Every structure is written in structure tokens, then in C-alpha cells.
C-alpha positions in Angstrom: -17.9 36.9 10.8 -17.0 35.1 7.6 -15.8 31.6 8.0 -12.5 30.5 6.4 -12.7 28.0 3.5 -11.6 24.5 4.2 -8.0 23.7 3.2 -7.6 22.1 -0.3 -4.9 20.6 -2.3 -4.5 21.0 -6.1 -5.0 17.6 -7.7 -3.8 19.0 -11.0 -0.4 19.7 -9.5 2.1 18.2 -12.0 3.9 16.4 -9.2 0.9 14.2 -8.9 0.8 13.1 -12.5 4.3 12.1 -13.6 4.7 9.6 -16.4 7.4 7.0 -16.9 7.7 4.6 -19.9 9.3 1.3 -19.2 11.1 0.3 -22.4 10.0 -2.7 -24.3 11.6 -6.0 -23.2 11.1 -8.6 -26.1 13.4 -11.1 -24.3 11.1 -11.0 -21.3 7.9 -11.3 -23.5 7.0 -7.6 -23.6 7.2 -6.2 -27.1 6.1 -2.6 -26.4 6.8 0.1 -23.8 4.7 0.1 -20.7 3.3 3.4 -19.5 3.3 4.1 -15.7 1.8 7.1 -13.9 3.3 8.0 -10.5 3.5 10.8 -7.9 6.7 12.4 -6.7 6.0 14.9 -3.9 7.1 15.9 -0.4 10.6 17.1 0.3 13.0 17.9 -2.5 16.5 19.1 -2.4 17.9 19.0 -5.9 21.2 20.6 -4.9 21.8 17.9 -2.2 19.6 14.9 -3.1 21.4 12.8 -0.5 19.4 14.8 2.1 16.1 13.4 0.7 14.7 10.4 2.6 12.7 8.5 -0.1 9.6 6.6 0.8 8.2 4.2 -1.8 4.6 3.6 -1.0 2.5 0.6 -2.2 -1.2 1.5 -2.0 -4.1 -0.9 -1.1 -6.5 -2.6 -3.5 -7.6 0.7 -5.1 -3.9 0.9 -6.1 -3.9 4.6 -6.9 -1.0 6.9 -6.7 -3.2 9.7 -5.4 -4.3 8.2 -2.1 -1.9 10.0 0.2 -1.1 13.3 -1.6 -2.6 15.2 1.3 0.6 14.2 3.2 2.7 16.5 1.1 3.4 18.9 3.9 4.1 16.1 6.4 6.7 14.8 3.9 8.4 18.2 3.7 8.4 18.5 7.5 10.3 15.2 7.8 12.4 15.7 4.7 10.7 12.7 3.0 10.3 12.4 -0.8 7.2 10.2 -1.5 7.0 8.0 -4.6 3.9 6.0 -5.4 2.7 4.4 -8.6 -0.7 3.6 -10.1 -0.6 -0.2 -10.4 -1.5 -1.8 -13.8 -4.9 -0.8 -15.1 -5.4 2.0 -12.5 -5.4 5.7 -13.3 -2.7 6.4 -15.9 -0.9 3.0 -15.9 -1.3 0.5 -18.7 -3.2 -2.7 -17.9 -1.6 -6.1 -17.2 -3.0 -9.6 -16.7 -3.1 -11.0 -13.1 -0.2 -13.4 -13.8 2.0 -10.7 -15.2 1.5 -8.0 -12.5 4.1 -8.9 -9.8 6.8 -9.8 -12.3 6.3 -6.6 -14.2 6.6 -4.5 -11.1 9.9 -6.2 -10.2 11.2 -4.8 -13.5 9.4 -1.5 -13.4 10.0 -0.2 -9.9 13.9 -0.4 -10.0 13.8 1.1 -13.5 11.7 4.0 -12.3 14.0 4.6 -9.3 17.0 4.5 -11.6 15.3 7.0 -13.9 14.8 9.3 -11.0 18.4 8.9 -9.8 17.2 7.2 -6.5 19.5 4.5 -5.2 17.8 3.6 -1.9 14.3 3.9 -0.3 12.3 3.0 2.7 9.1 1.2 1.9 5.6 1.3 3.3 2.3 -0.3 2.2 -1.3 -0.7 3.1 -3.6 -3.7 3.0 -3.0 -5.8 -0.2 -0.1 -3.4 -1.0 1.6 -5.7 1.5 1.9 -8.4 -1.2 3.6 -6.0 -3.6 5.9 -4.5 -1.0 7.1 -7.9 0.4 7.6 -9.2 -3.2 9.7 -6.2 -3.9 11.8 -6.6 -0.7 12.3 -10.3 -1.4 13.5 -9.8 -5.0 15.2 -6.4 -4.6 16.4 -6.0 -1.0 19.3 -3.9 -2.4 16.7 -1.0 -2.8 16.4 -0.6 0.9 18.4 2.1 2.6 21.8 0.6 3.7 21.8 2.4 7.1 18.1 2.4 7.8 16.5 -0.6 5.9 12.9 -0.1 6.8 9.4 -1.5 5.8 6.2 -0.3 7.4 3.0 -2.3 6.9 -0.4 -0.8 7.7 -3.4 -3.1 8.2 -1.8 -6.0 6.3 -3.8 -8.2 4.0 -4.1 -11.7 5.5 -5.9 -14.5 3.7 -9.2 -15.6 5.2 -7.9 -19.1 5.9 -5.8 -17.4 8.7 -8.4 -15.0 10.0 -11.6 -17.0 10.2 -13.4 -14.3 8.3 -16.6 -15.9 7.0 -17.4 -13.3 4.4 -13.9 -13.3 2.9 -13.8 -17.1 3.0 -16.9 -17.1 0.7 -15.1 -14.6 -1.6 -12.1 -17.0 -1.7 -14.3 -19.7 -3.0 -15.7 -17.6 -5.9 -14.4 -18.3 -9.4 -11.8 -16.0 -10.8 -14.2 -14.8 -13.4 -16.6 -13.4 -10.8 -13.9 -11.9 -8.7 -12.7 -10.3 -11.9 -15.8 -8.1 -12.0 -14.5 -6.2 -8.9 -14.0 -2.9 -10.7 -17.7 -2.8 -11.7 -18.8 -3.9 -8.3 -16.7 -1.3 -6.5 -18.0 1.5 -8.6 -21.6 0.4 -7.9 -21.0 0.2 -4.1 -18.9 3.4 -4.0 -21.3 5.5 -6.1 -24.7 4.2 -5.2 -24.9 1.8 -2.2 -22.4 3.0 0.4 -23.7 6.7 0.4 -27.2 5.4 1.3 -26.6 2.6 3.8 -23.0 3.2 4.8 -19.8 1.5 3.8 -19.8 -1.0 6.7 -23.3 -2.3 5.7 -22.2 -2.4 2.1 -19.5 -4.8 3.1 -22.1 -7.5 3.6 -23.2 -6.9 -0.1 -19.7 -6.8 -1.6 -16.6 -7.7 0.3 -14.3 -7.1 -2.7 -15.9 -3.7 -3.3 -15.3 -2.8 0.3 -11.6 -3.6 0.0 -11.3 -1.0 -2.7 -13.6 1.7 -1.4 -13.1 4.9 0.6 -9.7 4.3 2.0 -9.4 8.0 2.7 -12.8 8.4 4.5 -13.2 8.3 8.2 -16.2 6.4 9.4 -15.8 6.7 13.1 -17.1 10.2 13.6 -15.6 12.9 15.6 -12.2 14.4 15.2 -9.1 14.2 17.4 -8.2 17.8 17.4 -8.5 20.3 14.6 -5.1 20.2 13.1 -5.0 21.7 9.6 -3.4 18.6 8.0 -6.2 16.4 9.5 -8.9 18.7 8.2 -7.2 18.8 4.8 -7.0 15.0 4.5 -10.6 14.4 5.6 -11.9 17.3 3.5 -10.1 16.1 0.4 -11.0 12.4 0.7 -14.2 12.5 -1.4 -12.5 14.6 -4.1 -9.6 12.3 -4.4 -11.8 9.2 -4.6 -13.9 11.0 -7.3 -10.7 11.7 -9.3 -9.5 8.1 -8.9 -12.7 6.7 -10.3 -12.7 9.3 -13.1 -9.2 8.3 -14.2 -10.2 4.6 -14.3 -10.1 1.5 -12.0 -10.5 -1.3 -14.6 -7.3 -2.9 -13.2 -9.1 -3.5 -9.9 -10.5 -6.7 -11.4 -7.1 -8.2 -12.1 -5.9 -6.9 -8.7 -8.6 -8.7 -6.9 -7.9 -12.0 -8.8 -4.3 -11.7 -7.6 -5.3 -10.8 -4.1 -7.4 -13.9 -3.7 -4.7 -16.1 -5.2 -6.8 -17.1 -8.2 -3.9 -16.8 -10.7 -3.4 -20.2 -12.3 -3.7 -23.5 -10.7 -1.1 -23.1 -8.0 -1.9 -21.1 -4.9 0.4 -18.3 -4.0 1.7 -14.8 -4.9 4.3 -14.7 -7.6 7.0 -17.3 -6.8 6.0 -17.6 -3.1 3.0 -18.9 -1.4 2.2 -16.9 1.7 4.0 -14.9 4.4 5.1 -18.0 6.4 7.0 -19.1 3.3 8.3 -15.6 2.4 9.8 -14.7 5.7 12.4 -17.5 5.9 13.3 -17.0 2.2 13.8 -13.3 2.9 15.9 -13.9 5.9 18.2 -16.3 3.9 18.5 -13.8 1.1 19.4 -10.9 3.5 21.9 -13.0 5.4 23.6 -14.1 2.2 23.9 -10.5 1.1 25.0 -9.2 4.5 21.8 -7.1 4.7 19.0 -6.7 7.2 15.7 -5.0 7.7 13.4 -3.6 10.3 9.7 -4.3 9.8 6.9 -2.4 11.7 3.3 -3.6 11.4 0.5 -1.4 12.4 -2.8 -3.3 13.0 -6.1 -1.5 13.1 -8.0 -1.6 16.4 -11.2 -2.5 14.5 -10.7 -4.5 11.3 -13.6 -6.1 9.5 -11.4 -7.7 6.9 -8.6 -9.4 8.8 -9.8 -9.2 12.4 -9.2 -6.7 15.1 -5.7 -6.1 16.5 -4.8 -9.1 18.7 -7.2 -11.5 17.0 -6.5 -14.7 15.1 -5.3 -13.2 11.8 -2.8 -10.6 13.3 -1.5 -13.3 15.7 -0.8 -15.5 12.7 1.0 -12.7 11.0 3.2 -12.1 14.0 4.1 -15.8 14.2 5.2 -15.7 10.6 7.8 -13.1 11.4 9.0 -14.9 14.5 10.0 -18.0 12.6 13.2 -19.7 13.9 16.5 -18.5 12.4 15.2 -15.1 11.2 15.7 -12.7 14.0 19.4 -12.2 13.2 18.6 -10.2 10.0 14.9 -9.2 10.6 13.8 -7.0 13.5 10.0 -7.2 13.6 7.6 -5.2 15.7 3.9 -4.8 15.7 1.3 -2.6 17.5 -2.4 -1.8 17.4 -3.4 1.7 16.3 -6.2 2.8 18.6 -9.3 4.2 16.8 -8.3 3.1 13.3 -10.1 0.6 11.1 -8.7 -1.3 8.1 -9.3 1.6 5.7 -8.0 4.4 7.9 -4.9 3.0 9.6 -2.6 5.5 7.8 -5.0 8.5 8.3 -3.3 11.4 10.0 -5.8 11.5 12.9 -4.5 8.2 14.4 -0.8 9.0 14.5 0.7 5.8 12.9 1.8 7.6 9.8 3.5 10.3 11.8 5.4 7.6 13.7 6.4 5.9 10.5 7.6 9.2 9.0 9.8 9.9 12.0 11.6 6.7 11.3 11.8 7.2 7.5 13.1 10.7 8.0 15.7 9.7 10.6 14.2 11.5 13.5 14.0 8.2 15.2 16.6 5.5 14.4 15.0 2.9 12.1 18.1 0.7 11.8 17.5 -2.9 13.0 18.7 -3.5 16.6 20.3 -6.9 15.8 
């Protein structure tokens, strides 16, 4: 009996390679247009766009728009339209220096959404995408859905000073120039080292490279069931990573410099220092605007970068969100995703992404219970 071919997805689908040009802004110090490549897939209803639940996804350090295109059918099932952008210097998006990246995105993302006729979104992120998502919520809370203002964070990035990670603490001490070689290091580990000795062992050789590698690959072995969508995601993982590297990851270097707070002499991300500073600022801004938000954090059970769920780093993260005077406008919840690691927390096999989609799609009420 002939065996059926494994499911595939067409990476040349035009929905996965949309282009937007942010007009020049001489007053803001940008004299030319800025090219951005993005994906726009999942559920569409052009006759009744109000029925689309838009999810704006901020990817991890690899920062590619392509990382979750295998969730196209899941998006259609939950009536979710998924938008995700290549960050500067990745794939088809123009490059930007580390100190310009966050400010540029505060301008670009609202402009892209306006171009697409999208008023409100839910947001989700993975790992260092947390920095970008929180910066966007802080500066543009009006983008959140007015009835279901929602942010989902998977395996959040947490600085080594809060986690006790020895390897990452060493990386934090490296000069920006060395961290800025992350794109070359990642390509070396991804193409030559990890396939031979395994990604986990390669971590000891290059922590920064690990943070940008194989976010779609499952390293735990076994499969929880044989659902077609799980098989599609796991089968397509290597092909997607190959496409990402072929399109270019030079921006990974600037991304890593930003990630490790090596931009300029003052520590911090953009105009805020860390999550413990951001949360009270966000609460004050929401309160003044009469707005609110629900934040769900999904920790990986086994996380070699920030610590396993329930360890020092995740506990610190939880404490940031329980700051006094914030719970009237921020509803915060966290849980541990059994079986997942830092790279795979949003993989279909573990169920967290399905849970998140039910809230974005309105199957479960995502409005803050405040």
C-alpha cells in the first residue's frame, strides 16, 4: 500500500510575502521610505471585516514573519487573521541600527495596520518578541481590541540578572561588537554544529545563536497524537528555517545587541528599563485613557534560557505584574506549558497556542475581569 505524502504548505503563497513601504519621515530623521515584508493569512472576510479577529504576532530573536505560517488553518478555524512582520534586517525588511529599532516600529506598525484598514488587534509574542510587544502596548494601547484587549506572551525573555543563568550572564558581559556578530554565529550553529551534536549541546557553544535557532523544531521526541496540523508544523519546520536563512538574517546582530541592552550607555529598552518599570507606567497610561488589558503568560516547562516554569526568573516576571496599584486595569495570569521548552512553547503539540486562539477568536471571553 502506498503511503500518503506528508502535508506541506506553499511558502511561495503571496499571503506570506506582502510588502509595505513606510513613507519617509524627514522630521523624524528618516529621509527615505522604509520597506517592510509581512504575512497576512488565516481567516479573511472582506465583505464583513468586522468579523475578523486580528492577531498581531511579534516573533522571537529570529524575527521572521514566516515562523507560524503553518497555523493558517487554525487561524481560519477560529476566525483569526494573523499579521506578523519581518523585523529590521530580517527577510525582506530594510535594516535599522539597534538604537532605531523600537522607535521605528512604533511608527511602522500603526501605519501598516492603517494601510490594511485594521483598527484593533490582539497581540501575542514569543521570547524577545516580548520586548517589542510590550513597547507597542505601552506606546499604542489604543491598538488593542476595545472589548477584548489581550496580550499573550510565550516563553518571555527575561534578563539573566533575574534568572541566575550563568551562560546568559556571560553573554551580557560581552561587548556589543561581539554580540553584534550573532547573525554569523547563528548560521554556523544552525547549519553545521547543531545537526551534529544537537541544539541543546550547541547552546554551550553559543547562547546567542541558540536564541535564534530552530524555533519550529521539536527536540523532545515523540508526538502527542497524529493530528494533521501537528504533522504539518513539524514536517515544515526545517523548510521554513531554510527559507528564513536564505532570505537573510543579517539584522539578527542588531537584534541581539538590543536584546542584551547594549544600546548606548544607559541600560534599558527604548524609553523604559525593564518589566518592573514598564508595568506601573502601562497601568498609569491605561487608567488615564480609561482602558485595560488582560495579559496571559505561558512559561515553558523546561527552559534553558530563563529557567523552568516556577523557577527564579518566571517568579520575578510574575512579581512585576503584581505591582501595587496595577490590578484595576491589568488582569495578569500565568501558567506552565507541560512538555514545552523555550523554543517550542507555541508549537501546536503543546496546546498553548490553541488556548490563546480561543481567546483571540472570542470562543472564550478574553476581556479583563476587573
